[in-house]
Structure formats: C-alpha cells, structure tokens
N, C-alpha and C positions, 0 to 999 in steps of 0.2 A: 380225644374222645372223652365223653362225660358218662355214657351208658354203654355196657357191652351185654348183649343177650346170648348165651351159649345154647344153642338149640340142637337137639338130637331127635330124629324121627325114627321111631321103632315100627317096623312092618307089623301089620296085623298077623297074628298066629293063625295058621290054616291047619292046625292038627285036627280039628273036627270038620264037620260039615259046614258050620257057619264061621267065618272069621271072627276072631275075638282079640281083645286087647291082651298083649303079652306082658303080663304083670312082672315076670321074672326078668326079662330083658330090660324093662323100664327101671326097675330097681338097680340092676347092674350098671346101667347108664349113669343113673344119678350118683351111685357111689363112685364111679370113675371120675365124674365131673368134679365132685367134692374133693376128691384127692389130688386132682390135677391142679385145681385153681387155687386151693388154700386161701389164705388171707389175701383180699384184694386191696389195692391202694385206696386210701380214705377218700380221695376226690373223684373216684370212679365207682359208679353204681354197677354192680355185677349180678345179673339174673341168670338162672339156670331154668331151662324149659325142655323136658323129656315128655313127648307126646306120641301117641300111636296113631298111625294112618299114612296117608299118601304124602310123601316128602313136600312136593310143591304146594299142596293145599295147606300144610301145617306151617311152612314158611311164610306164606302170604298172610295167614291169620295171625302168626305171632308178630311179623312186622307191623302189621295194622295195629295191633294191641298196644305195642311199645312205641309206635310212631317212629320206627327206625328210619334213618336217612341213608343207610348203606347196608347191603347184604353182602357177606363175605363167604365165599365158596372155595373148596378145594377142587382141583380138576386133574384127573388123570389123563395122560395122552392117550388117544384112541383114534382109530381110523374112521374116515366118513362112513364107510359101509358099517362098521360096528355101531356107530352112533345112530345110524338109521334103523338098524335092526333092534337094538336094545333101548334106544331112547336116551335122552340126556336131561338131567335135572336143570342144568343151566339153560339148555335150549327151551325147554318147556316153561321155565321161570321167566326167561326174557320176553316171552310172548304175553305174559299175564301181569306183569308188574311194571310200574313207572319208576320204581326206585333203582338207583344205579347199583351195579353188581362189581364187586372186586374178586377176580378169580386168580387163585394162587395155586402154584405147583407145590403139593406137599413134599415132594422129594427135595426141592430146593430148600424149604424151611428146616427139614431135618439136617441139613448139612451146616447150619449155622450153630455156633455156640451161643450160649445165653446172652453173653455180652454183644456179640454181633448182631443178635436178633433184637435186642433192645434199640440198638443204633438204627437198624434197618427199618424198624417200625416208626421210628421217630421221623424219618425222612420218606416215608412211603409215597407221599404225594407232592414231594418238593419240586421235582423236575419231570414234566410229562412230555412224551412224544405224541404228536397229533398227526396221524396220517390224513392227508387232505387230497381229494381228487375232484373238487368242484361239483360234487353231487349234493342233493338235499340233505342225506345223511351225514355228510362231512360238514356242511354248514350248521346242522343241528348240534354236532359235536363241538364245534367252535363256540356256539352260543351257550351250550351247558357249561363248558370250562369258564367262559367269561362270567357266568353267573356264580360259580364256585369262588372265583376271585373276588367278586363284589360282596358276597356274603361271609367270606371267612373272617373270624374275629381275630386270628393270629395271622402268622405268615407261613402256614404249612405249605401253601402253593406258591412257589416263587418263580418258577422257570417253565417255558414251554418251547418246544421245537416243532416247527410245522415242516412236514416232510410230504412232497408230491412226488410220486413215482410215475413216470410216463411209460406206460406199457410198451415194451419193444416187440414188434410183431416179427422182426428179422427179415421183412421183405421190403426192399427199397421202393417197389412200385406202390406201396400203400402208404400214403403221407399220414404223418401224425395229426390227430384232431386238434390237440393243443401243443404249441411250440414251447420249448423250454423258456424263452423269453416271456410269453404269455403267463405261463404258470408262475414265474418269479414275480411278475408284476402283481398278480392276484394275491399271492402270499405276502407281498410287501404290504398290501392294503390291509389284510387281515392282521398282520403284525402291529401296524399303527393303532388298529382298533383295540387289540389286547393290551398293548403298552399303556393305554389310558387307565387301565386297572392295576397299574403298578407291577406288571409282570415283566420279566426279562424274556425276550422272544428271539429265536433264531429261526431262519428259514433255509430250506435246502431242496433243490430240485434234482432227482436222480432218474435214471432210465433203467428199465429191466423188468424183472418179475416182481410184483408188488410186495408180496409177503417176504420174499427173500431180501429185498432192498430195505424194507422197513425194519426188519430184524437186524440187518447190518448197521443201519442208521442208529438204532438203540444201543448196539454194542459199542459204537464209536463215539456216542454222545454223552456218556456218563449220565444216564437217566434212570429215574426211579420206577416208571411204570409207563405202559403204552395205553392211551385212552382211544377208544373206538365207539362207533355206533352203528346199529343196523336194525332194520325192521323185518328181516328175512330169515334170521336164524331159526331153524326148526320148523319153517313153513314150507309150502309146496315148492316155492322157487328153488329150494336148496336140494330137492330131489332131482332137479334138472341141472342146475349149476350151483356149485358151492359158493357162498359168499365170501368176500374178502375177510370179514370179521370173524366168520367161522373158522376159516383156515388159519388165521392169526391165533386164535384161541387154542387150536389144536397143536401148534407147532411152537408157540412162544414159551421161553422159560421165564421171560419177564412177567411181573403181575400185570394184568389186564384190567383197567378200569372201563366197564362197559355201560353205556347209556342206551337203555332200550328206547326205540323209536318206532312207534306205530305206523308212521307214514313211509318208513323204508329209506 
C-alpha cells in the first residue's frame, strides 16, 4: 500500500428540527484517529477524513477524491432479516461503486497480537479462493483476479484455488446439470489461463451446499481470503432469494474480497 485514508462518517445531529453537523463528535473522532495512528511509516501516505452525513455517500466521495483502488470495511455478523430491515452499508455500497471491497470481521482482527497482525496484513492477498459455478458473475470474478495479477508491481498475489461446488439436491431422480468431469474440465481451462499470469493455481470440485463447502475448502486450503462477485446484493432479487455472495459475507470469518458486478 502506498496511501491509506482512514474515514469516519459522523451522522447528522438531530437534536433540533433541522439536522446539523455534529461538531463535537467530529472532534472526538479526529482526536481518536490521531492517537491511534501516531507516526506513520515514511513510505506510506496516511490521510484522515472525518465528515458528517450519510456513510455511503461520504465513502463514495472520499474514494473518488483520493482515487482509491480498494475500500476496506468491517462487517458484523447479522441475519438476512436484520439486514433487510436495517439495511447494510456494504450492500448499499456494492450497488453504487465499481471499486473492489475488502470485508473484514473486527472480532477476528481483535484476536491478533500486533506481531500476528503485521504478518497477516503482509499476506492478505497472497492466496485467494475463487468459488466458480459457470455463471457470468463467476467469469467476471476470474477476469478481475487475472487483471490484478497482470497489474501487480510486486508478488502480493501468488496463488489461487478454483472451487466449483455442485449443488446436491438429494434426489436421485433429478439429474445434475453439470457433471463433476465437466466441471473439472472447465476449471482446468481456467487454470491454464491464469497460470499464464505467473499464478500458482489449484482446482477442486465438490458436491453439497455451496456456502458450507466453500468455507470448508477455505479452511483446508491455507488461504488468505475468499474472492467473490455479485450484482444482486441488496437488490430486489435478494428479497426473494438470497445470493451466494451475500450468504458468504454473512457467515465467513475469512476476509472477503468483493468485486461489484452490475450485470449480476
């Protein structure tokens, strides 16, 4: 990283009839940032932004101002119903920004010592798990990761694991749309394409529930993060059927590297 912008959005004060900027809370946030950050490394530019207003609007504005290439968010575990009733910054942001999002569990970060955290951050993107199922969103994800590999100045991205989970209906009379051999053949072609970019690539075909199997593949694969893409998070489709990416974000303790995809 060459530049880090720490951003805190302070809600407008509603003490009076007309919402106003909460000067007191802005000053408190600025003081806390200054104490927590201290002196930054000389080769990294550190900026602090504390603004008042709607979080998503502020995030988009600040990201555009600094030409940020990644937005890092913390995420609390919550149910689908709670998210629909209260909304989600991540869900709203994913609909409005083309910038990749990195979603982290604060509880997991708190458990690290300073020494462990430094090492974890150094290898945050070293080895990615790419869930694949033959959809447009999955192909988009592969191309985005390929672009990362092409553009990286160092070797922060070194390995990928492609995992295709064939959903098991549990009913013998319903044939699978994709056979394991077909899935493995498709993954082999993608593997060859990614290996051209100097990536080490593994492939795996599993059967069962997608989210459960992907999380198990991550646990068994010594991976840094799970990369996903979707165009339906927070949209009407999710009120009917929750998307795979949304479910993964709710249940995964692994960092999630999310690539917004307008085409779904």
